[in-house]
DSSP file (Angstrom, degrees, kcal/mol; ACC not computed):
  #  RESIDUE AA STRUCTURE BP1 BP2  ACC     N-H-->O    O-->H-N    N-H-->O    O-->H-N    TCO  KAPPA ALPHA  PHI   PSI    X-CA   Y-CA   Z-CA
    1    1 A M              0   0    0      0, 0.0     2,-0.1     0, 0.0     3,-0.1   0.000 360.0 360.0 360.0 133.5   71.3  -18.9   38.5
    2    2 A E        -     0   0    0      1,-0.1     2,-0.1     2,-0.0    17,-0.0  -0.425 360.0-101.8 -68.4 145.4   68.8  -20.4   40.8
    3    3 A K        -     0   0    0      1,-0.1     3,-0.1    -2,-0.1    -1,-0.1  -0.436  24.3-158.1 -71.4 144.7   67.8  -24.0   40.0
    4    4 A K        -     0   0    0      1,-0.3    15,-2.9    -2,-0.1     2,-0.3   0.780  68.7 -16.5 -91.4 -32.0   64.4  -24.3   38.3
    5    5 A Y  E     -A   18   0A   0     13,-0.3    -1,-0.3    27,-0.1     2,-0.3  -0.982  53.8-153.7-163.6 165.2   63.8  -28.0   39.2
    6    6 A E  E     -A   17   0A   0     11,-2.0    11,-2.4    -2,-0.3     2,-0.4  -0.992  21.7-122.3-145.3 149.2   65.5  -31.1   40.5
    7    7 A F  E     -A   16   0A   0     -2,-0.3     9,-0.3     9,-0.2     2,-0.3  -0.744  29.6-155.6 -91.3 141.1   64.7  -34.8   40.1
    8    8 A L  E     -A   15   0A   0      7,-3.1     7,-0.7    -2,-0.4     2,-0.1  -0.736  27.6 -85.6-114.7 161.5   64.2  -36.8   43.3
    9    9 A E        +     0   0    0     -2,-0.3     2,-0.3     5,-0.1    -1,-0.1  -0.426  51.5 163.0 -65.7 135.4   64.5  -40.5   44.2
   10   10 A H        -     0   0    0     -2,-0.1     5,-0.1     3,-0.1   130,-0.0  -0.957  36.4-135.0-153.8 140.2   61.5  -42.6   43.5
   11   11 A T  S    S-     0   0    0     -2,-0.3    -1,-0.1     1,-0.1     3,-0.0   0.919  92.6  -1.9 -66.4 -47.4   61.2  -46.4   43.2
   12   12 A A  S    S+     0   0    0      2,-0.0   131,-0.2     0, 0.0    -1,-0.1   0.736 124.3  40.1-117.7 -32.4   59.1  -46.8   40.0
   13   13 A D  S    S-     0   0    0    129,-0.1     2,-0.4   130,-0.1   129,-0.2  -0.315  86.7 -88.5-109.9-170.1   58.1  -43.5   38.6
   14   14 A A  E     - B   0 141A   0    127,-2.1   127,-2.8    -2,-0.1     2,-0.4  -0.889  38.3-172.2-106.3 137.0   59.7  -40.1   38.1
   15   15 A K  E     +AB   8 140A   0     -7,-0.7    -7,-3.1    -2,-0.4     2,-0.3  -0.987   8.8 167.9-130.2 135.7   59.5  -37.5   40.9
   16   16 A F  E     -AB   7 139A   0    123,-2.5   123,-2.7    -2,-0.4     2,-0.4  -0.968  26.8-143.3-144.5 161.6   60.6  -33.9   40.7
   17   17 A R  E     -AB   6 138A   0    -11,-2.4   -11,-2.0    -2,-0.3     2,-0.4  -0.998  18.6-160.7-125.4 126.5   60.4  -30.6   42.6
   18   18 A A  E     -AB   5 137A   0    119,-2.9   119,-2.4    -2,-0.4     2,-0.3  -0.886   7.7-155.3-112.0 140.5   60.0  -27.4   40.6
   19   19 A Y  E     + B   0 136A   0    -15,-2.9     2,-0.3    -2,-0.4   117,-0.2  -0.737  15.8 166.1-114.9 157.7   60.9  -24.0   42.1
   20   20 A G  E     - B   0 135A   0    115,-2.2   115,-2.7    -2,-0.3     3,-0.1  -0.985  48.1-117.9-162.4 160.9   59.8  -20.4   41.4
   21   21 A K  S    S+     0   0    0     -2,-0.3     2,-0.3   113,-0.2   115,-0.1   0.597 107.0   8.3 -77.0  -8.9   59.9  -16.9   42.8
   22   22 A N  S  > S-     0   0    0    113,-0.1     4,-2.0   112,-0.1   113,-0.2  -0.937  92.1 -90.3-155.1 176.3   56.1  -17.3   42.7
   23   23 A L  H  > S+     0   0    0     -2,-0.3     4,-2.4     1,-0.2     5,-0.2   0.886 121.6  54.8 -61.0 -41.5   53.4  -19.9   42.1
   24   24 A Q  H  > S+     0   0    0      1,-0.2     4,-2.4     2,-0.2    -1,-0.2   0.922 109.1  46.8 -60.1 -45.6   53.2  -19.2   38.3
   25   25 A E  H  > S+     0   0    0      1,-0.2     4,-2.6     2,-0.2    -1,-0.2   0.878 110.7  52.5 -66.6 -37.3   56.9  -19.7   37.8
   26   26 A A  H  X S+     0   0    0     -4,-2.0     4,-1.8     2,-0.2    -1,-0.2   0.909 110.6  47.9 -64.8 -41.4   56.9  -23.0   39.9
   27   27 A F  H  X S+     0   0    0     -4,-2.4     4,-1.8     2,-0.2    -2,-0.2   0.927 112.5  49.1 -62.7 -44.9   54.0  -24.3   37.7
   28   28 A A  H  X S+     0   0    0     -4,-2.4     4,-1.7     1,-0.2    -2,-0.2   0.918 111.6  48.5 -61.8 -43.8   55.9  -23.3   34.5
   29   29 A N  H  X S+     0   0    0     -4,-2.6     4,-2.7     1,-0.2    -1,-0.2   0.809 106.5  57.8 -67.7 -29.2   59.1  -24.9   35.7
   30   30 A A  H  X S+     0   0    0     -4,-1.8     4,-2.6     2,-0.2    -1,-0.2   0.901 105.0  50.6 -65.2 -40.1   57.1  -28.1   36.6
   31   31 A A  H  X S+     0   0    0     -4,-1.8     4,-2.0     2,-0.2    -2,-0.2   0.902 112.6  46.4 -63.7 -40.2   56.0  -28.3   33.0
   32   32 A I  H  X S+     0   0    0     -4,-1.7     4,-2.2     2,-0.2    -2,-0.2   0.918 111.5  51.5 -67.9 -43.5   59.6  -28.0   31.8
   33   33 A A  H  X S+     0   0    0     -4,-2.7     4,-0.5     1,-0.2    -2,-0.2   0.932 110.8  48.4 -58.5 -46.4   60.8  -30.6   34.3
   34   34 A M  H >X S+     0   0    0     -4,-2.6     3,-1.3     1,-0.2     4,-0.5   0.918 111.4  49.6 -61.7 -43.1   58.2  -33.1   33.2
   35   35 A T  H >X S+     0   0    0     -4,-2.0     4,-2.9     1,-0.3     3,-1.4   0.853 101.8  63.7 -64.3 -33.7   59.0  -32.5   29.6
   36   36 A N  H 3< S+     0   0    0     -4,-2.2    -1,-0.3     1,-0.3    -2,-0.2   0.628  90.3  66.5 -68.3 -12.3   62.7  -33.0   30.4
   37   37 A I  H << S+     0   0    0     -3,-1.3    -1,-0.3    -4,-0.5    -2,-0.2   0.820 117.1  26.3 -69.3 -31.1   61.9  -36.6   31.4
   38   38 A M  H << S+     0   0    0     -3,-1.4    76,-3.5    -4,-0.5    77,-0.6   0.793 132.4   9.8-101.3 -36.2   61.1  -37.2   27.7
   39   39 A F  S  < S-     0   0    0     -4,-2.9     2,-1.0    74,-0.2    -1,-0.2  -0.912  75.4-101.9-142.3 162.2   63.2  -34.7   25.8
   40   40 A D    >   -     0   0    0     72,-0.4     3,-2.0    -2,-0.3     4,-0.4  -0.819  32.5-162.3 -87.1 103.5   66.0  -32.1   26.2
   41   41 A T  G >  S+     0   0    0     -2,-1.0     3,-0.9     1,-0.3    -1,-0.2   0.739  84.1  70.0 -64.5 -21.7   63.9  -28.9   26.3
   42   42 A E  G 3  S+     0   0    0      1,-0.2    -1,-0.3    -3,-0.1    40,-0.1   0.784 102.0  46.7 -62.5 -24.9   67.0  -26.9   25.6
   43   43 A K  G <  S+     0   0    0     -3,-2.0     2,-0.5     2,-0.1    -1,-0.2   0.492  85.0 107.7 -96.4  -5.1   67.0  -28.4   22.1
   44   44 A I    <   -     0   0    0     -3,-0.9    59,-0.0    -4,-0.4    67,-0.0  -0.634  68.2-134.9 -78.7 122.0   63.2  -27.8   21.4
   45   45 A K        -     0   0    0     -2,-0.5     2,-2.1     1,-0.1     3,-0.4  -0.604  10.9-130.5 -77.8 132.6   62.8  -25.0   18.9
   46   46 A P        +     0   0    0      0, 0.0    59,-0.2     0, 0.0    -1,-0.1  -0.392  63.1 130.5 -81.4  63.6   60.1  -22.5   19.8
   47   47 A L        +     0   0    0     -2,-2.1     2,-0.4    57,-1.0    58,-0.2   0.734  60.0  49.9 -89.5 -24.7   58.4  -22.6   16.4
   48   48 A L  E     -E  104   0B   0     56,-3.2    56,-2.3    -3,-0.4     2,-0.4  -0.893  66.2-149.3-119.6 146.3   54.8  -23.2   17.5
   49   49 A N  E     -E  103   0B   0     -2,-0.4     2,-0.4    54,-0.2    54,-0.2  -0.916  10.6-171.2-110.1 140.5   52.6  -21.5   20.1
   50   50 A R  E     -E  102   0B   0     52,-2.5    52,-3.0    -2,-0.4     2,-0.5  -0.991  14.7-145.2-130.2 124.6   49.8  -23.2   22.1
   51   51 A A  E     -E  101   0B   0     -2,-0.4     2,-0.5    50,-0.2    50,-0.2  -0.758  18.2-163.0 -84.9 132.6   47.4  -21.4   24.2
   52   52 A V  E     -E  100   0B   0     48,-3.0    48,-2.6    -2,-0.5     2,-0.5  -0.976  12.5-178.6-121.6 127.7   46.5  -23.4   27.3
   53   53 A D  E     +E   99   0B   0     -2,-0.5     2,-0.3    46,-0.2    46,-0.2  -0.956  15.6 174.3-128.3 110.6   43.4  -22.6   29.4
   54   54 A I  E     -E   98   0B   0     44,-2.9    44,-3.1    -2,-0.5     2,-0.3  -0.889  15.2-161.8-124.1 144.8   43.0  -24.9   32.5
   55   55 A K  E     +E   97   0B   0     -2,-0.3     2,-0.3    42,-0.2    42,-0.2  -0.911  10.0 176.7-122.1 154.4   40.7  -25.0   35.4
   56   56 A G  E     -E   96   0B   0     40,-2.1    40,-3.0    -2,-0.3     6,-0.1  -0.984  36.2-132.5-154.2 147.3   41.0  -26.8   38.7
   57   57 A D  S    S-     0   0    0     -2,-0.3     2,-0.3    38,-0.2    -1,-0.1   0.835  96.6  -0.5 -67.2 -32.4   38.9  -27.0   41.9
   58   58 A D  S  > S-     0   0    0     37,-0.1     4,-2.1    38,-0.1    38,-0.2  -0.842  90.2 -87.1-145.2 179.8   42.1  -26.4   44.0
   59   59 A L  H  > S+     0   0    0     -2,-0.3     4,-2.4     1,-0.2     5,-0.2   0.869 123.0  53.2 -66.2 -36.1   45.8  -25.8   43.3
   60   60 A K  H  > S+     0   0    0      2,-0.2     4,-2.5     1,-0.2    -1,-0.2   0.937 111.6  44.3 -65.1 -45.3   46.6  -29.5   43.2
   61   61 A S  H  > S+     0   0    0      1,-0.2     4,-2.7     2,-0.2    -1,-0.2   0.867 112.1  54.5 -67.2 -33.2   44.0  -30.4   40.6
   62   62 A L  H  X S+     0   0    0     -4,-2.1     4,-2.5     2,-0.2    -2,-0.2   0.925 110.1  46.4 -62.4 -44.4   45.0  -27.3   38.6
   63   63 A L  H  X S+     0   0    0     -4,-2.4     4,-2.6     2,-0.2     5,-0.3   0.922 113.6  47.8 -65.5 -44.8   48.6  -28.5   38.6
   64   64 A V  H  X S+     0   0    0     -4,-2.5     4,-2.5     1,-0.2    -2,-0.2   0.938 114.6  46.4 -60.7 -46.5   47.6  -32.1   37.6
   65   65 A N  H  X S+     0   0    0     -4,-2.7     4,-1.4     2,-0.2    -2,-0.2   0.888 112.9  50.6 -63.8 -40.0   45.3  -30.7   34.8
   66   66 A F  H  X S+     0   0    0     -4,-2.5     4,-0.8    -5,-0.2     3,-0.3   0.955 115.0  40.8 -63.7 -51.6   48.0  -28.3   33.6
   67   67 A L  H >X S+     0   0    0     -4,-2.6     4,-1.3     1,-0.2     3,-0.7   0.883 111.6  57.1 -66.0 -37.6   50.7  -30.9   33.3
   68   68 A S  H 3X S+     0   0    0     -4,-2.5     4,-2.5    -5,-0.3    -1,-0.2   0.811  96.9  64.7 -62.9 -29.7   48.3  -33.5   31.9
   69   69 A E  H 3X S+     0   0    0     -4,-1.4     4,-2.9    -3,-0.3    -1,-0.2   0.874 101.5  48.8 -60.9 -37.5   47.5  -31.1   29.1
   70   70 A F  H <X S+     0   0    0     -4,-0.8     4,-1.7    -3,-0.7    -1,-0.2   0.825 108.9  52.0 -75.0 -30.6   51.1  -31.4   27.8
   71   71 A V  H  X S+     0   0    0     -4,-1.3     4,-2.2     2,-0.2    -2,-0.2   0.925 113.9  45.5 -64.2 -44.2   50.9  -35.2   28.0
   72   72 A Y  H  X S+     0   0    0     -4,-2.5     4,-3.6     2,-0.2     5,-0.4   0.930 110.5  52.0 -63.8 -47.3   47.8  -34.9   25.9
   73   73 A L  H  X>S+     0   0    0     -4,-2.9     6,-2.0     1,-0.2     4,-1.8   0.862 111.5  47.8 -61.3 -35.5   49.2  -32.3   23.4
   74   74 A L  H  X5S+     0   0    0     -4,-1.7     4,-1.0     4,-0.3    -1,-0.2   0.940 117.7  41.0 -68.1 -46.9   52.2  -34.6   22.8
   75   75 A D  H  <5S+     0   0    0     -4,-2.2    -2,-0.2    -5,-0.2    -3,-0.2   0.917 125.8  33.0 -66.7 -44.5   50.0  -37.7   22.3
   76   76 A A  H  <5S+     0   0    0     -4,-3.6    -3,-0.2    -5,-0.2    -2,-0.2   0.860 137.6  14.4 -85.2 -37.4   47.3  -36.0   20.2
   77   77 A E  H  <5S-     0   0    0     -4,-1.8    -3,-0.2    -5,-0.4    -2,-0.1   0.485  92.7-118.2-119.9  -6.3   49.2  -33.4   18.3
   78   78 A G     << +     0   0    0     -4,-1.0    29,-3.4    -5,-0.6     2,-0.5   0.744  56.9 159.7  71.6  22.1   52.8  -34.2   18.6
   79   79 A F  E     -F  106   0B   0     -6,-2.0     2,-0.5    27,-0.2    -1,-0.2  -0.692  24.7-161.8 -83.8 122.9   53.5  -30.9   20.3
   80   80 A I  E     -F  105   0B   0     25,-3.4    25,-1.8    -2,-0.5     2,-0.2  -0.921  18.4-127.8-105.7 123.9   56.7  -30.9   22.4
   81   81 A L  E     +F  104   0B   0     -2,-0.5    23,-0.3    23,-0.2   -37,-0.1  -0.498  32.1 169.3 -70.4 131.5   56.9  -28.1   25.0
   82   82 A G  E     -     0   0B   0     21,-3.1     2,-0.3     1,-0.5    22,-0.2   0.719  65.0 -23.2-107.4 -40.6   60.1  -26.1   24.9
   83   83 A R  E     -F  103   0B   0     20,-2.2    20,-3.1   -52,-0.0     2,-0.6  -0.982  56.6-110.4-164.2 163.0   59.2  -23.3   27.2
   84   84 A I  E     -F  102   0B   0     -2,-0.3    18,-0.2    18,-0.2     3,-0.1  -0.916  24.4-171.6-101.2 116.6   56.3  -21.4   28.8
   85   85 A A  E    S-     0   0B   0     16,-2.5     2,-0.3    -2,-0.6    17,-0.2   0.871  70.8  -4.4 -77.5 -38.1   56.2  -17.8   27.4
   86   86 A S  E     +F  101   0B   0     15,-1.2    15,-2.1     2,-0.0     2,-0.3  -0.989  61.6 179.7-153.7 152.5   53.5  -16.6   29.9
   87   87 A L  E     -F  100   0B   0     -2,-0.3     2,-0.4    13,-0.2    13,-0.2  -0.930   0.9-178.1-158.0 129.8   51.4  -18.0   32.6
   88   88 A T  E     -F   99   0B   0     11,-2.6    11,-2.2    -2,-0.3     2,-0.4  -0.980   8.7-161.0-128.9 145.4   48.8  -16.6   35.0
   89   89 A I  E     -F   98   0B   0     -2,-0.4     2,-0.4     9,-0.2     9,-0.2  -0.995  13.7-178.1-124.4 127.5   46.8  -18.2   37.8
   90   90 A N  E     -F   97   0B   0      7,-2.8     7,-2.5    -2,-0.4     2,-0.4  -0.973  26.3-125.8-127.4 141.6   43.7  -16.6   39.1
   91   91 A K  E     -F   96   0B   0     -2,-0.4     5,-0.3     5,-0.2     2,-0.2  -0.688  34.9-176.2 -80.0 135.2   41.3  -17.7   41.9
   92   92 A T  E >   -F   95   0B   0      3,-2.9     3,-0.7    -2,-0.4     5,-0.0  -0.708  43.8 -98.1-123.0 176.5   37.7  -17.9   40.6
   93   93 A S  T 3  S+     0   0    0      1,-0.2     3,-0.1    -2,-0.2    -2,-0.0   0.760 126.5  45.1 -67.7 -22.5   34.4  -18.6   42.3
   94   94 A Q  T 3  S-     0   0    0      1,-0.1     2,-0.3   -38,-0.0    -1,-0.2   0.506 129.4 -84.8 -96.3  -6.2   34.7  -22.3   41.1
   95   95 A G  E <  S- F   0  92B   0     -3,-0.7    -3,-2.9   -40,-0.0     2,-0.3  -0.884  78.4 -17.7 145.0-112.3   38.4  -22.7   42.1
   96   96 A Y  E     -EF  56  91B   0    -40,-3.0   -40,-2.1    -2,-0.3     2,-0.4  -0.953  43.2-159.6-135.9 153.5   41.3  -21.7   40.0
   97   97 A R  E     -EF  55  90B   0     -7,-2.5    -7,-2.8    -2,-0.3     2,-0.4  -1.000   6.3-164.1-134.4 135.7   42.0  -20.9   36.3
   98   98 A L  E     -EF  54  89B   0    -44,-3.1   -44,-2.9    -2,-0.4     2,-0.4  -0.969   3.8-173.5-120.1 131.3   45.4  -21.0   34.6
   99   99 A A  E     +EF  53  88B   0    -11,-2.2   -11,-2.6    -2,-0.4     2,-0.3  -0.994  16.6 164.4-124.0 130.6   46.1  -19.4   31.2
  100  100 A A  E     -EF  52  87B   0    -48,-2.6   -48,-3.0    -2,-0.4     2,-0.5  -0.972  34.7-140.3-143.6 155.9   49.4  -19.9   29.5
  101  101 A I  E     -EF  51  86B   0    -15,-2.1   -16,-2.5    -2,-0.3   -15,-1.2  -0.987  26.3-164.7-114.9 119.4   51.2  -19.6   26.2
  102  102 A A  E     -EF  50  84B   0    -52,-3.0   -52,-2.5    -2,-0.5     2,-0.4  -0.842   4.0-155.7-105.2 140.5   53.5  -22.5   25.5
  103  103 A K  E     +EF  49  83B   0    -20,-3.1   -21,-3.1    -2,-0.4   -20,-2.2  -0.940  36.4 112.2-115.4 138.7   56.2  -22.5   22.9
  104  104 A G  E     -EF  48  81B   0    -56,-2.3   -56,-3.2    -2,-0.4   -57,-1.0  -0.865  49.1 -97.0-171.6-154.6   57.5  -25.7   21.3
  105  105 A D  E     - F   0  80B   0    -25,-1.8   -25,-3.4    -2,-0.3     2,-0.3  -0.922  36.1 -89.8-145.8 166.3   57.7  -27.7   18.2
  106  106 A K  E     - F   0  79B   0     -2,-0.3   -27,-0.2   -27,-0.2   -28,-0.1  -0.628  53.7-102.3 -78.9 137.0   56.1  -30.7   16.4
  107  107 A Y        +     0   0    0    -29,-3.4     2,-0.3    -2,-0.3    -1,-0.1  -0.359  55.9 152.3 -61.3 136.2   57.7  -34.0   17.3
  108  108 A S    >   -     0   0    0      3,-0.1     3,-1.9    -2,-0.0    -3,-0.0  -0.931  61.6 -88.9-152.6 174.7   60.0  -35.4   14.6
  109  109 A D  T 3  S+     0   0    0     -2,-0.3     4,-0.1     1,-0.3    -2,-0.1   0.546 114.4  77.9 -70.2  -3.9   63.0  -37.7   14.5
  110  110 A K  T 3  S+     0   0    0      1,-0.1     2,-0.6     2,-0.1    -1,-0.3   0.659  85.9  71.6 -75.3 -13.4   65.3  -34.6   15.1
  111  111 A Y  S <  S-     0   0    0     -3,-1.9     2,-0.3   -72,-0.0    -1,-0.1  -0.908  83.5-137.1-106.6 120.3   64.3  -34.8   18.8
  112  112 A E        -     0   0    0     -2,-0.6     2,-0.5   -72,-0.1   -72,-0.4  -0.578  15.0-137.9 -75.7 130.4   65.7  -37.7   20.8
  113  113 A T        +     0   0    0     -2,-0.3   -74,-0.2     1,-0.1   -75,-0.1  -0.773  22.8 177.7 -90.2 129.2   63.2  -39.4   23.1
  114  114 A M        -     0   0    0    -76,-3.5     2,-0.3    -2,-0.5   -75,-0.2   0.505  63.0 -33.2-107.6  -7.7   64.6  -40.2   26.5
  115  115 A G        -     0   0    0    -77,-0.6     2,-0.4     2,-0.0    -1,-0.3  -0.974  60.3-100.8 172.9-173.5   61.4  -41.7   28.1
  116  116 A D        -     0   0    0     27,-0.3     2,-0.6    -2,-0.3   -78,-0.0  -0.990  12.6-150.1-142.1 129.2   57.7  -41.5   28.2
  117  117 A V        +     0   0    0     -2,-0.4    26,-0.2     1,-0.2     3,-0.1  -0.890  15.7 178.9 -96.6 120.8   55.3  -39.8   30.7
  118  118 A K        -     0   0    0     24,-3.0     2,-0.3    -2,-0.6    25,-0.2   0.851  61.7 -11.2 -88.7 -39.3   52.1  -41.8   30.8
  119  119 A A  E     -C  142   0A   0     23,-1.1    23,-2.7   -48,-0.0     2,-0.4  -0.994  56.7-120.3-160.7 154.8   50.2  -39.8   33.5
  120  120 A V  E     -C  141   0A   0     -2,-0.3     2,-0.2    21,-0.2    21,-0.2  -0.848  37.5-160.8 -97.3 136.2   50.5  -37.1   36.2
  121  121 A T        -     0   0    0     19,-2.1    19,-0.5    -2,-0.4    -2,-0.0  -0.704  30.9-134.3-117.2 167.1   49.5  -38.4   39.6
  122  122 A Y    >   +     0   0    0     -2,-0.2     3,-1.9    17,-0.1    -1,-0.1   0.472  66.4 126.4 -90.8  -5.8   48.5  -36.9   43.0
  123  123 A A  T 3  S-     0   0    0      1,-0.3    17,-0.3    17,-0.2    -2,-0.1  -0.321  88.3 -11.7 -59.2 128.5   50.9  -39.2   44.8
  124  124 A E  T 3  S+     0   0    0      1,-0.2    -1,-0.3    15,-0.1     2,-0.2   0.649  93.6 163.1  56.4  18.5   53.3  -37.3   47.0
  125  125 A M    <   +     0   0    0     -3,-1.9     2,-0.3    15,-0.1    -1,-0.2  -0.470  10.3 175.2 -70.6 135.6   52.2  -34.0   45.5
  126  126 A E  E     -D  138   0A   0     12,-1.4    12,-2.9    -2,-0.2     2,-0.4  -0.996  19.5-168.2-139.4 144.9   53.0  -30.9   47.4
  127  127 A I  E     -D  137   0A   0     -2,-0.3     2,-0.5    10,-0.2    10,-0.2  -0.975  16.2-178.0-131.4 118.7   52.6  -27.2   46.7
  128  128 A R  E     -D  136   0A   0      8,-3.2     8,-2.3    -2,-0.4     2,-0.6  -0.966  16.0-167.2-125.8 124.6   54.4  -24.9   49.1
  129  129 A E  E     -D  135   0A   0     -2,-0.5     6,-0.3     6,-0.2     2,-0.1  -0.946  22.2-173.1-105.1 123.8   54.4  -21.1   49.1
  130  130 A E    >   -     0   0    0      4,-3.9     3,-1.0    -2,-0.6    -2,-0.0  -0.415  34.8 -56.6-109.2-176.8   57.2  -19.8   51.4
  131  131 A D  G >  S+     0   0    0      1,-0.2     3,-1.2     2,-0.2    -1,-0.2  -0.201 120.4  27.2 -61.5 154.6   58.2  -16.4   52.7
  132  132 A K  G 3  S-     0   0    0      1,-0.2    -1,-0.2    -3,-0.1     3,-0.1   0.698 130.0 -75.5  62.5  23.0   59.0  -13.7   50.1
  133  133 A G  G <  S+     0   0    0     -3,-1.0    -1,-0.2     1,-0.2    -2,-0.2   0.336  87.1 149.5  79.8  -8.9   56.6  -15.4   47.7
  134  134 A K    <   -     0   0    0     -3,-1.2    -4,-3.9    -5,-0.1     2,-0.3  -0.255  23.7-175.0 -60.6 149.4   59.0  -18.2   46.8
  135  135 A C  E     -BD  20 129A   0   -115,-2.7  -115,-2.2    -6,-0.3     2,-0.3  -0.976  18.0-170.6-145.4 152.4   57.2  -21.4   45.9
  136  136 A W  E     -BD  19 128A   0     -8,-2.3    -8,-3.2    -2,-0.3     2,-0.4  -0.993   5.9-160.1-143.4 152.5   57.9  -25.0   45.0
  137  137 A V  E     -BD  18 127A   0   -119,-2.4  -119,-2.9    -2,-0.3     2,-0.4  -0.979   6.9-153.0-128.7 142.3   55.7  -27.9   43.7
  138  138 A Q  E     +BD  17 126A   0    -12,-2.9   -12,-1.4    -2,-0.4     2,-0.3  -0.962  18.7 178.6-118.8 134.3   56.5  -31.6   44.0
  139  139 A V  E     -B   16   0A   0   -123,-2.7  -123,-2.5    -2,-0.4     2,-0.4  -0.983  20.6-157.4-139.0 143.2   55.1  -34.0   41.4
  140  140 A V  E     -B   15   0A   0    -19,-0.5   -19,-2.1    -2,-0.3     2,-0.4  -0.985  17.5-169.4-116.8 131.7   55.2  -37.7   40.7
  141  141 A V  E     -BC  14 120A   0   -127,-2.8  -127,-2.1    -2,-0.4     2,-0.4  -0.933  24.9-117.3-120.6 145.9   54.5  -38.9   37.1
  142  142 A D  E       C   0 119A   0    -23,-2.7   -24,-3.0    -2,-0.4   -23,-1.1  -0.657 360.0 360.0 -77.2 130.5   53.9  -42.4   35.8
  143  143 A I              0   0    0     -2,-0.4   -27,-0.3   -26,-0.2    -1,-0.1   0.385 360.0 360.0-119.5 360.0   56.6  -43.4   33.3
């Protein structure tokens, strides 16, 4: 199985690179990588669905807004992401739009917390689309 993401060295925050066979899969794997800083996503039961509709002026702002939505959903609703069921990215006249269905569960003491993501940053962010459609995104989050 191809790796979905890896954590990279960073002095103060958490840095990861997420991979995909296309941009959509790389974005989805980035959301899982970020959640894995806080929880073991393999253990999150997919009991709840959340529709996510995000806009961004460019792909970097779209990625920041998308990942920030999961930080918000955890803080505001206690929603822990387990997996991304579907995700589409479309170019619009204003930039980009992302629509996704996220599956997860409500936070409870049955889920061990391993850390906390405070914010998604633009620091060292990269989005690369390579030959044959393969893609990777690199993200640094404040922890």
